[in-house]
C-alpha positions in Angstrom: -59.2 -18.5 -88.5 -60.4 -16.0 -86.6 -59.0 -12.7 -86.7 -60.1 -10.0 -82.9 -60.3 -6.2 -83.1 -59.5 -4.7 -79.4 -58.2 -2.1 -77.9 -54.9 -2.1 -76.7 -54.6 -2.4 -72.8 -52.9 -5.6 -72.1 -55.0 -6.7 -69.5 -57.7 -7.0 -72.4 -55.8 -8.6 -74.1 -55.3 -10.8 -71.2 -58.4 -11.5 -71.1 -59.2 -13.1 -74.2 -56.9 -15.0 -74.7 -57.8 -16.5 -71.2 -61.1 -16.8 -72.8 -60.7 -18.1 -75.5 -57.6 -20.6 -73.4 -61.0 -22.1 -70.6 -62.7 -22.9 -74.2 -61.0 -24.9 -75.9 -57.9 -22.7 -76.7 -54.1 -22.8 -76.3 -51.2 -19.9 -77.0 -49.4 -21.4 -80.2 -45.9 -23.1 -79.8 -42.2 -21.3 -81.7 -43.0 -21.0 -85.2 -46.1 -23.2 -85.2 -48.1 -21.3 -88.1 -44.5 -21.2 -90.3 -44.2 -24.8 -89.7 -48.3 -26.0 -90.9 -47.1 -24.7 -93.7 -44.0 -27.1 -93.6 -46.0 -29.6 -92.6 -48.2 -29.6 -95.8 -45.8 -28.7 -98.5 -46.2 -24.8 -98.3 -42.7 -23.9 -97.4 -39.6 -26.3 -97.6 -36.9 -25.9 -94.8 -34.8 -23.2 -96.7 -38.2 -20.8 -97.1 -38.6 -21.8 -93.1 -35.5 -20.7 -92.6 -35.3 -17.5 -94.5 -38.3 -16.4 -92.6 -36.3 -16.2 -89.7 -33.5 -14.2 -91.6 -36.0 -12.3 -92.8 -37.7 -10.8 -89.1 -33.7 -11.2 -87.8 -32.1 -8.8 -91.3 -30.8 -6.0 -89.9 -30.1 -4.1 -93.7 -31.1 -4.1 -97.1 -28.7 -6.6 -97.9 -29.3 -9.5 -95.5 -33.4 -8.5 -96.3 -33.3 -9.0 -99.6 -31.2 -12.3 -99.7 -33.7 -13.4 -96.6 -35.6 -12.6 -99.8 -34.8 -14.5 -102.3 -34.3 -18.0 -100.6 -37.7 -17.6 -98.9 -38.9 -17.1 -103.6 -37.4 -20.4 -103.7 -33.5 -19.8 -104.9 -32.1 -22.6 -103.0 -34.9 -24.8 -103.1 -33.9 -25.1 -106.3 -30.4 -25.1 -106.2 -30.6 -28.0 -104.3 -33.3 -30.2 -105.5 -31.5 -29.3 -108.9 -28.5 -31.0 -107.3 -30.4 -34.2 -105.3 -31.9 -34.5 -109.1 -27.9 -35.4 -111.0 -27.6 -37.6 -107.7 -31.4 -39.5 -107.9 -30.7 -40.0 -111.5 -27.5 -41.5 -110.6 -28.5 -43.4 -107.8 -31.1 -45.1 -110.3 -28.5 -46.5 -113.0 -26.9 -47.9 -110.4 -30.3 -49.4 -109.2 -30.7 -50.4 -112.7 -27.2 -51.9 -113.4 -27.8 -53.9 -109.9 -31.3 -55.0 -111.0 -30.6 -56.0 -114.5 -27.2 -56.3 -114.7 -27.1 -58.3 -118.1 -29.5 -55.2 -120.1 -27.5 -52.4 -119.0 -23.7 -51.8 -120.3 -23.4 -48.8 -118.9 -22.0 -47.3 -116.0 -22.0 -44.0 -113.9 -18.7 -42.7 -114.3 -16.6 -41.1 -111.9 -16.4 -37.8 -113.7 -20.5 -37.1 -113.6 -20.0 -37.7 -110.3 -17.0 -34.9 -109.9 -19.6 -32.5 -111.6 -21.9 -32.7 -109.1 -19.0 -32.4 -106.7 -17.4 -29.6 -108.1 -21.6 -27.7 -107.8 -21.8 -28.4 -104.5 -18.5 -27.4 -103.7 -19.4 -24.2 -105.6 -22.6 -23.8 -103.1 -20.3 -24.3 -99.9 -18.8 -21.8 -101.1 -21.4 -18.4 -100.1 -21.6 -19.8 -96.9 -18.9 -16.7 -95.7 -21.5 -14.3 -98.0 -24.0 -15.9 -96.2 -22.5 -15.7 -92.8 -21.6 -11.8 -93.5 -25.0 -11.0 -94.5 -26.5 -12.3 -91.0 -24.0 -12.0 -88.9 -22.2 -8.8 -90.8 -18.6 -8.0 -90.8 -16.1 -7.1 -88.1 -14.4 -4.2 -89.1 -11.4 -2.5 -86.9 -10.2 0.9 -86.0 -7.1 1.5 -85.5 -3.7 4.0 -85.0 -2.0 5.9 -83.1 -2.8 8.2 -80.4 -5.4 11.3 -81.3 -5.8 10.6 -85.2 -9.0 10.6 -84.3 -10.4 7.7 -84.5 -13.6 7.4 -82.2 -13.9 10.6 -83.8 -13.9 8.6 -86.9 -16.2 5.3 -84.9 -19.1 9.0 -83.7 -19.5 10.5 -87.4 -19.7 6.6 -88.4 -22.7 5.9 -85.8 -23.5 9.8 -86.9 -24.1 10.1 -82.9 -21.6 11.3 -80.3 -20.8 7.4 -78.6 -17.3 7.7 -77.6 -15.5 10.0 -76.0 -13.6 12.5 -77.4 -10.6 15.1 -76.2 -7.3 16.0 -77.4 -5.2 14.6 -74.9 -3.9 11.1 -76.5 -5.1 7.7 -74.6 -8.4 9.1 -74.3 -9.9 5.8 -75.4 -8.1 2.3 -73.1 -11.1 0.2 -74.3 -12.6 -1.7 -76.9 -15.9 -0.2 -78.6 -17.8 -1.8 -79.8 -21.1 -0.7 -82.3 -22.9 -1.7 -85.6 -22.9 0.1 -88.4 -25.3 -0.2 -92.2 -23.0 0.4 -94.2 -24.1 0.3 -98.6 -26.4 -2.3 -97.1 -23.5 -4.5 -95.1 -24.1 -5.1 -91.7 -20.5 -3.8 -90.3 -19.4 -4.9 -86.9 -17.8 -1.7 -85.8 -15.1 -1.5 -83.5 -12.3 1.2 -81.7 -9.7 1.0 -79.9 -6.9 2.4 -78.1 -4.5 3.3 -79.7 -1.3 2.3 -80.2 3.1 3.5 -78.7 5.6 2.8 -78.1 6.1 5.2 -74.4 5.9 3.6 -71.3 2.4 3.1 -69.5 0.6 1.4 -66.4 -1.5 -1.6 -66.2 -4.7 -0.5 -67.9 -3.8 1.4 -70.7 -1.1 -2.2 -71.5 -4.8 -3.9 -71.4 -6.2 -1.5 -73.7 -3.0 -2.2 -76.6 -3.9 -5.6 -76.3 -6.8 -5.7 -76.6 -6.3 -3.5 -79.7 -3.9 -6.3 -81.2 -6.2 -8.9 -80.3 -9.3 -6.9 -82.6 -7.0 -6.1 -85.2 -5.9 -9.3 -85.3 -9.8 -11.0 -86.0 -11.1 -7.9 -87.6 -12.0 -8.4 -91.4 -10.7 -5.6 -92.4 -9.0 -3.0 -90.8 -9.7 0.6 -90.7 -5.8 2.2 -89.8 -6.2 5.5 -89.7 -3.3 8.0 -89.0 -3.1 11.9 -89.7 -2.2 14.6 -91.9 0.5 16.4 -90.1 2.4 13.6 -89.2 1.8 10.7 -92.1 3.6 7.2 -91.1 5.7 7.8 -88.9 7.8 5.8 -86.7 4.7 4.8 -84.9 2.2 4.6 -87.1 5.7 2.1 -89.2 5.5 0.4 -86.3 2.2 -0.2 -86.3 1.8 -1.1 -89.7 4.5 -4.1 -89.4 2.3 -5.7 -86.9 -1.2 -6.0 -88.6 -2.0 -8.3 -92.0 -2.3 -5.0 -94.4 -3.8 -7.2 -96.8 -6.4 -6.3 -94.5 -5.7 -2.3 -94.3 -7.8 0.8 -95.5 -5.7 3.9 -95.5 -7.0 6.7 -93.5 -5.5 9.5 -93.7 -6.8 12.4 -91.0 -7.4 15.6 -90.4 -6.9 16.7 -94.6 -8.1 20.2 -93.4 -4.8 21.3 -91.2 -2.2 20.8 -94.2 -4.6 20.2 -97.2 -3.1 16.9 -97.5 -3.4 14.6 -100.8 -3.5 11.6 -100.2 -1.5 9.5 -102.2 -2.6 6.3 -104.4 -3.9 3.8 -101.9 -4.7 6.2 -99.4 -8.7 7.8 -98.0 -7.8 11.7 -97.7 -10.3 12.9 -94.7 -11.1 15.2 -92.9 -13.6 14.6 -89.7 -14.3 17.9 -88.3 -15.9 18.9 -91.7 -16.3 15.8 -92.8 -14.8 15.4 -95.9 -14.0 12.1 -97.2 -16.0 9.7 -95.7 -18.1 9.0 -99.2 -15.1 7.9 -100.7 -14.2 5.9 -97.0 -17.6 3.8 -97.4 -16.7 3.2 -101.1 -13.5 1.5 -100.0 -15.4 -0.4 -97.0 -18.5 -1.9 -99.2 -14.9 -2.6 -102.1 -13.1 -4.2 -99.7 -16.3 -6.3 -98.0 -16.9 -7.6 -102.1 -13.8 -8.6 -102.4 -13.7 -11.0 -100.0 -16.4 -12.1 -100.8 -18.9 -12.7 -103.7 -22.5 -11.5 -103.4 -25.6 -14.3 -104.4 -28.7 -13.6 -105.0 -29.5 -15.8 -102.4 -27.2 -14.8 -99.8 -24.9 -17.4 -99.3 -26.2 -21.2 -96.6 -26.3 -20.6 -94.0 -24.4 -22.9 -90.8 -26.5 -26.0 -91.1 -26.4 -25.6 -94.8 -23.9 -26.2 -94.9 -22.4 -29.2 -92.9 -25.4 -31.2 -95.0 -23.8 -30.1 -98.2 -20.3 -30.9 -96.4 -21.7 -34.5 -96.1 -23.0 -35.1 -99.0 -19.8 -33.7 -100.8 -17.9 -36.1 -99.0 -19.9 -39.5 -99.5 -20.0 -38.5 -103.3 -16.0 -38.0 -103.3 -16.5 -41.6 -101.9 -18.5 -42.8 -104.3 -16.1 -41.6 -107.2 -13.2 -43.2 -105.8 -15.5 -46.8 -105.2 -16.0 -46.2 -109.1 -12.6 -46.1 -109.2 -11.4 -48.6 -107.5 -13.8 -50.7 -108.8 -15.8 -51.4 -105.7 -19.0 -53.3 -105.7 -21.8 -51.0 -106.9 -23.4 -52.6 -103.8 -21.5 -50.3 -101.5 -20.9 -47.6 -104.4 -24.6 -46.6 -104.0 -24.8 -46.8 -100.0 -22.1 -43.4 -101.1 -23.9 -41.9 -103.0 -27.7 -41.6 -101.1 -26.1 -40.3 -98.3 -25.3 -38.0 -100.3 -28.6 -38.1 -102.0 -30.0 -38.3 -98.7 -27.7 -35.1 -97.0 -29.1 -32.4 -99.9 -32.9 -33.6 -99.0 -32.0 -32.9 -94.6 -31.1 -29.4 -95.8 -34.9 -29.0 -97.6 -36.2 -31.2 -95.2 -37.4 -34.2 -98.0 -35.0 -36.2 -95.1 -34.6 -35.7 -91.5 -35.4 -36.3 -88.0 -38.3 -34.9 -86.5 -35.6 -33.7 -84.1 -33.7 -31.6 -86.3 -37.2 -30.1 -87.9 -37.7 -28.5 -84.7 -35.0 -27.3 -83.4 -35.1 -24.8 -86.2 -38.7 -24.2 -85.4 -37.9 -23.5 -82.2 -35.4 -20.6 -83.0 -38.8 -18.5 -83.9 -40.9 -16.7 -81.3 -44.1 -17.6 -81.1 -46.8 -16.6 -83.7 -44.5 -17.1 -85.9 
């Protein structure tokens, strides 16, 4: 390996690269260095994917979970499950080869224990998606209760226009924030009310309803001077209240004391923001259970589902007294699907697709 230290001029760097290419060198492909580590057995596919996650990590949680996976947490879990499937496959094959000498036949219960372990791992995909892509949080409420001010406060930036005139926000505004290590996809929305409005404001309110429907968490904002009036109750009846955190803003105007289940907030005085962040984190961790290795990704989930279904067919085959040859085919399919997660099995096309996600030089 040769490392070149030179001035940072793009032209000088370009000329040095050209000299190498003229003398038989070539530019590295996407993910080529990590791919070589994989080919040489230094990393498995789950660890290679963890490198991508680490490069793309936007919060402490996503970086921490990627590091755990890079250290082999998921690899060891999958290999442990695969070893159990291998033992079952070996029993079946031994019975086929020596039918007179092997008395013990694999029981469906033995396979079902493995299926349960796979199912628990599949469930981690939700947490994996959360730490990689973030959780959706919509701020909704009637006009002029402080939704855009709350967005600006959470962002620590004057992102949204704030005015005393109701209906200032006509469209959704989307930004990302980091709350205690969790990535939040924050959506500020147009105020909802029951008055006659023009076409533009009507479109904005339709987008608000869509954002509330799609969000994982809703910050339902009302104000202390007139909490839970008819408009508020109308909005509440149109959303999934299980997603909602009740935020009562402008508590400085009347000294409002938040009731149980509410978060009292004074955006002007920056009071209540810590409690609000506490409630957001609590809501997130009620939606998904945090996992040490960060949870599986979509590719890994799909292969686990294939493995689980194959093992279910195998267990059903034993119950139905199917031939051992047929049962072995299903168990082998599950075994191979688990191997595709770590890269012990699989096509070059799948492996190439993973490394194509890398940037050059990784």
